[in-house]
ROVEXTOR-514138 format. One record per residue (C-alpha): residue number from 1; residue in three letters; z, x, y. Coordinates in steps of 0.05 Angstrom, whole numbers. Layout:
<pts>
+-----+------+--------+--------+--------+
| pos | code |      Z |      X |      Y |
+-----+------+--------+--------+--------+
| NUM |  Ala |      Z |      X |      Y |
...
+-----+------+--------+--------+--------+
</pts>
This chain:
<pts>
+-----+------+--------+--------+--------+
| pos | code |      Z |      X |      Y |
+-----+------+--------+--------+--------+
|   1 |  Met |   -844 |  -1419 |    372 |
|   2 |  Lys |   -827 |  -1353 |    331 |
|   3 |  Lys |   -761 |  -1326 |    329 |
|   4 |  Ala |   -743 |  -1248 |    315 |
|   5 |  Leu |   -675 |  -1214 |    300 |
|   6 |  Leu |   -668 |  -1146 |    325 |
|   7 |  Ile |   -609 |  -1111 |    284 |
|   8 |  Ser |   -592 |  -1046 |    319 |
|   9 |  Gly |   -542 |   -997 |    297 |
|  10 |  Gly |   -484 |  -1017 |    347 |
|  11 |  Gln |   -413 |  -1041 |    330 |
|  12 |  Ile |   -426 |  -1104 |    287 |
|  13 |  Asp |   -373 |  -1150 |    250 |
|  14 |  Asn |   -404 |  -1162 |    180 |
|  15 |  Asn |   -364 |  -1225 |    168 |
|  16 |  Tyr |   -376 |  -1257 |    238 |
|  17 |  Ile |   -447 |  -1242 |    240 |
|  18 |  Glu |   -457 |  -1265 |    167 |
|  19 |  Ser |   -430 |  -1337 |    194 |
|  20 |  Tyr |   -469 |  -1335 |    249 |
|  21 |  Leu |   -538 |  -1315 |    218 |
|  22 |  Lys |   -523 |  -1371 |    155 |
|  23 |  Ser |   -557 |  -1430 |    192 |
|  24 |  Arg |   -615 |  -1389 |    226 |
|  25 |  His |   -677 |  -1373 |    209 |
|  26 |  Tyr |   -722 |  -1322 |    237 |
|  27 |  Asp |   -801 |  -1305 |    231 |
|  28 |  Ile |   -785 |  -1226 |    233 |
|  29 |  Ile |   -730 |  -1191 |    223 |
|  30 |  Ile |   -729 |  -1117 |    251 |
|  31 |  Ala |   -680 |  -1066 |    230 |
|  32 |  Ile |   -672 |  -1008 |    284 |
|  33 |  Asp |   -660 |   -937 |    254 |
|  34 |  Gly |   -583 |   -941 |    242 |
|  35 |  Gly |   -588 |  -1020 |    240 |
|  36 |  Leu |   -616 |  -1010 |    171 |
|  37 |  Glu |   -554 |   -991 |    141 |
|  38 |  Lys |   -521 |  -1050 |    164 |
|  39 |  Ala |   -571 |  -1095 |    144 |
|  40 |  Tyr |   -572 |  -1065 |     77 |
|  41 |  Glu |   -485 |  -1073 |     77 |
|  42 |  Met |   -510 |  -1147 |     91 |
|  43 |  Gly |   -554 |  -1159 |     46 |
|  44 |  Ile |   -617 |  -1176 |     94 |
|  45 |  Val |   -686 |  -1156 |     86 |
|  46 |  Pro |   -716 |  -1137 |    138 |
|  47 |  Thr |   -796 |  -1152 |    144 |
|  48 |  His |   -801 |  -1088 |    189 |
|  49 |  Ile |   -764 |  -1018 |    200 |
|  50 |  Ile |   -767 |   -984 |    261 |
|  51 |  Gly |   -739 |   -918 |    295 |
|  52 |  Asp |   -748 |   -847 |    288 |
|  53 |  Phe |   -699 |   -852 |    238 |
|  54 |  Asp |   -642 |   -797 |    267 |
|  55 |  Thr |   -580 |   -848 |    249 |
|  56 |  Val |   -596 |   -879 |    184 |
|  57 |  Ser |   -592 |   -841 |    119 |
|  58 |  Glu |   -663 |   -819 |     83 |
|  59 |  Glu |   -623 |   -858 |     16 |
|  60 |  Ile |   -625 |   -919 |     47 |
|  61 |  Leu |   -690 |   -911 |     85 |
|  62 |  Asn |   -723 |   -898 |     11 |
|  63 |  Lys |   -698 |   -964 |    -17 |
|  64 |  Tyr |   -751 |   -996 |     29 |
|  65 |  Thr |   -807 |   -950 |     32 |
|  66 |  Asp |   -843 |   -978 |    -33 |
|  67 |  Lys |   -834 |  -1045 |     -7 |
|  68 |  Glu |   -904 |  -1077 |      4 |
|  69 |  Ser |   -862 |  -1133 |     49 |
|  70 |  Val |   -834 |  -1090 |     92 |
|  71 |  Arg |   -874 |  -1055 |    148 |
|  72 |  Ile |   -840 |   -981 |    160 |
|  73 |  Val |   -862 |   -954 |    233 |
|  74 |  Arg |   -830 |   -879 |    249 |
|  75 |  Leu |   -817 |   -859 |    323 |
|  76 |  Met |   -827 |   -787 |    348 |
|  77 |  Pro |   -752 |   -766 |    367 |
|  78 |  Glu |   -781 |   -737 |    421 |
|  79 |  Lys |   -807 |   -799 |    477 |
|  80 |  Asp |   -783 |   -832 |    539 |
|  81 |  Phe |   -766 |   -900 |    509 |
|  82 |  Ser |   -714 |   -926 |    469 |
|  83 |  Asp |   -711 |   -948 |    386 |
|  84 |  Thr |   -691 |  -1019 |    417 |
|  85 |  Gln |   -752 |  -1019 |    470 |
|  86 |  Ser |   -801 |  -1008 |    406 |
|  87 |  Ala |   -773 |  -1052 |    373 |
|  88 |  Ile |   -774 |  -1108 |    423 |
|  89 |  Ser |   -849 |  -1088 |    428 |
|  90 |  Met |   -857 |  -1100 |    360 |
|  91 |  Ala |   -831 |  -1171 |    364 |
|  92 |  Ile |   -872 |  -1188 |    423 |
|  93 |  Glu |   -934 |  -1163 |    396 |
|  94 |  Asn |   -921 |  -1212 |    339 |
|  95 |  Asp |   -926 |  -1273 |    391 |
|  96 |  Cys |   -842 |  -1280 |    381 |
|  97 |  Thr |   -816 |  -1327 |    438 |
|  98 |  His |   -747 |  -1321 |    420 |
|  99 |  Ile |   -708 |  -1257 |    408 |
| 100 |  Glu |   -638 |  -1246 |    379 |
| 101 |  Ile |   -612 |  -1178 |    383 |
| 102 |  Ile |   -552 |  -1158 |    336 |
| 103 |  Gly |   -514 |  -1086 |    343 |
| 104 |  Gly |   -539 |  -1081 |    412 |
| 105 |  Thr |   -464 |  -1072 |    434 |
| 106 |  Gly |   -405 |  -1015 |    420 |
| 107 |  Thr |   -371 |   -966 |    439 |
| 108 |  Arg |   -429 |   -925 |    461 |
| 109 |  Met |   -429 |   -954 |    533 |
| 110 |  Asp |   -498 |   -922 |    554 |
| 111 |  His |   -533 |   -948 |    493 |
| 112 |  Thr |   -498 |  -1021 |    515 |
| 113 |  Ile |   -517 |  -1017 |    591 |
| 114 |  Ala |   -593 |   -994 |    564 |
| 115 |  Asn |   -601 |  -1049 |    517 |
| 116 |  Ile |   -584 |  -1105 |    569 |
| 117 |  His |   -634 |  -1069 |    618 |
| 118 |  Thr |   -689 |  -1067 |    555 |
| 119 |  Leu |   -674 |  -1147 |    556 |
| 120 |  Gln |   -726 |  -1143 |    619 |
| 121 |  Met |   -777 |  -1129 |    575 |
| 122 |  Ala |   -775 |  -1199 |    551 |
| 123 |  Leu |   -775 |  -1238 |    614 |
| 124 |  Asp |   -842 |  -1262 |    626 |
| 125 |  Lys |   -868 |  -1253 |    553 |
| 126 |  Cys |   -810 |  -1300 |    524 |
| 127 |  Glu |   -772 |  -1360 |    529 |
| 128 |  Asp |   -707 |  -1330 |    509 |
| 129 |  Ala |   -677 |  -1259 |    490 |
| 130 |  Val |   -608 |  -1247 |    475 |
| 131 |  Ile |   -561 |  -1191 |    456 |
| 132 |  Val |   -500 |  -1226 |    412 |
| 133 |  Asn |   -432 |  -1191 |    393 |
| 134 |  Glu |   -368 |  -1228 |    363 |
| 135 |  Asn |   -348 |  -1241 |    439 |
| 136 |  Asn |   -410 |  -1247 |    473 |
| 137 |  Arg |   -482 |  -1268 |    486 |
| 138 |  Ile |   -515 |  -1240 |    537 |
| 139 |  Arg |   -585 |  -1260 |    573 |
| 140 |  Leu |   -624 |  -1249 |    636 |
| 141 |  Val |   -641 |  -1303 |    685 |
| 142 |  Asn |   -689 |  -1292 |    735 |
| 143 |  Gly |   -722 |  -1370 |    742 |
| 144 |  Arg |   -697 |  -1441 |    714 |
| 145 |  Lys |   -659 |  -1440 |    659 |
| 146 |  Ile |   -614 |  -1515 |    628 |
| 147 |  Ile |   -562 |  -1503 |    584 |
| 148 |  Asp |   -525 |  -1555 |    548 |
| 149 |  Lys |   -449 |  -1552 |    531 |
| 150 |  Glu |   -461 |  -1564 |    461 |
| 151 |  Asn |   -494 |  -1498 |    462 |
| 152 |  Val |   -449 |  -1453 |    504 |
| 153 |  Phe |   -420 |  -1390 |    468 |
| 154 |  Gly |   -354 |  -1393 |    497 |
| 155 |  Lys |   -307 |  -1424 |    546 |
| 156 |  Tyr |   -328 |  -1361 |    602 |
| 157 |  Ile |   -401 |  -1356 |    634 |
| 158 |  Ser |   -403 |  -1299 |    682 |
| 159 |  Phe |   -463 |  -1283 |    718 |
| 160 |  Leu |   -482 |  -1212 |    755 |
| 161 |  Pro |   -536 |  -1179 |    794 |
| 162 |  Leu |   -574 |  -1135 |    751 |
| 163 |  Thr |   -627 |  -1121 |    814 |
| 164 |  Asp |   -595 |  -1102 |    884 |
| 165 |  Lys |   -606 |  -1172 |    905 |
| 166 |  Val |   -612 |  -1238 |    868 |
| 167 |  Lys |   -640 |  -1295 |    918 |
| 168 |  Gly |   -638 |  -1378 |    922 |
| 169 |  Val |   -588 |  -1378 |    865 |
| 170 |  Val |   -569 |  -1452 |    845 |
| 171 |  Leu |   -508 |  -1465 |    802 |
| 172 |  Lys |   -504 |  -1538 |    783 |
| 173 |  Gly |   -455 |  -1571 |    728 |
| 174 |  Phe |   -410 |  -1512 |    737 |
| 175 |  Lys |   -337 |  -1500 |    759 |
| 176 |  Tyr |   -363 |  -1462 |    815 |
| 177 |  Pro |   -423 |  -1485 |    833 |
| 178 |  Leu |   -473 |  -1443 |    884 |
| 179 |  Asp |   -522 |  -1467 |    930 |
| 180 |  Asn |   -582 |  -1423 |    950 |
| 181 |  Tyr |   -532 |  -1362 |    944 |
| 182 |  Glu |   -554 |  -1294 |    949 |
| 183 |  Phe |   -514 |  -1241 |    910 |
| 184 |  Asp |   -516 |  -1172 |    935 |
| 185 |  Ile |   -504 |  -1119 |    890 |
| 186 |  His |   -464 |  -1081 |    943 |
| 187 |  Lys |   -421 |  -1134 |    971 |
| 188 |  Ser |   -415 |  -1188 |    917 |
| 189 |  Leu |   -409 |  -1158 |    854 |
| 190 |  Ser |   -361 |  -1198 |    817 |
| 191 |  Leu |   -366 |  -1259 |    848 |
| 192 |  Gly |   -405 |  -1301 |    793 |
| 193 |  Val |   -344 |  -1277 |    732 |
| 194 |  Ser |   -315 |  -1322 |    694 |
| 195 |  Asn |   -348 |  -1385 |    713 |
| 196 |  Glu |   -336 |  -1444 |    667 |
| 197 |  Met |   -386 |  -1511 |    659 |
| 198 |  Val |   -353 |  -1581 |    674 |
| 199 |  Glu |   -405 |  -1623 |    660 |
| 200 |  Asp |   -452 |  -1633 |    589 |
| 201 |  Arg |   -515 |  -1601 |    624 |
| 202 |  Ala |   -512 |  -1546 |    675 |
| 203 |  Glu |   -568 |  -1513 |    714 |
| 204 |  Ile |   -580 |  -1445 |    736 |
| 205 |  Asp |   -639 |  -1428 |    785 |
| 206 |  Val |   -661 |  -1357 |    820 |
| 207 |  Thr |   -723 |  -1350 |    864 |
| 208 |  Glu |   -723 |  -1278 |    873 |
| 209 |  Gly |   -683 |  -1222 |    822 |
| 210 |  Ile |   -652 |  -1214 |    759 |
| 211 |  Leu |   -585 |  -1243 |    743 |
| 212 |  Ile |   -551 |  -1218 |    677 |
| 213 |  Met |   -512 |  -1282 |    649 |
| 214 |  Val |   -459 |  -1266 |    601 |
| 215 |  Glu |   -424 |  -1329 |    564 |
| 216 |  Ser |   -351 |  -1303 |    534 |
| 217 |  Glu |   -312 |  -1332 |    478 |
| 218 |  Asp |   -252 |  -1282 |    499 |
+-----+------+--------+--------+--------+
</pts>
């Protein structure tokens, strides 16, 4: 099992992330463009740096150019894919089965939404891929997922359809269980908001389609 940490250029609470990362180990750490400045602020030395570097200062970037232990990949500014997409591809190419993204959310909602959609790249190639901030942990579910209460990020767990329809949804161990339910993005968009675990272990099953799963602390 190889783990990758991706540091993007969105909003990061440094104190929270430093506490969050304290007990975690990663095989590779990828700083994504402006995320390099966040990594530098927190004293995190990446193994990889990737981006078109339009949001990171040359001064910060130059601190890593002579480090043999750091691989730098410069992307063309004119491209059909985001820097985060390229970073996820890099993690997958390095055989990582678990991907965590920090700085993937923030005031730029277009970037936040795009990053959630980008998690689809890892669905069939990784065991888990999540976006984390101080209030939420976000992942996609397109099959079976077992979660233990001791590992849940926050009190509330919401399920929202990413695809037009999400069929055969089963929720066990939750306050509001479901059995072979079909989410329809036009009819039942908010039905899965603010659920809670009521058992020590819960099960999510999806037969067809993709759910967005959001664990929230507030």
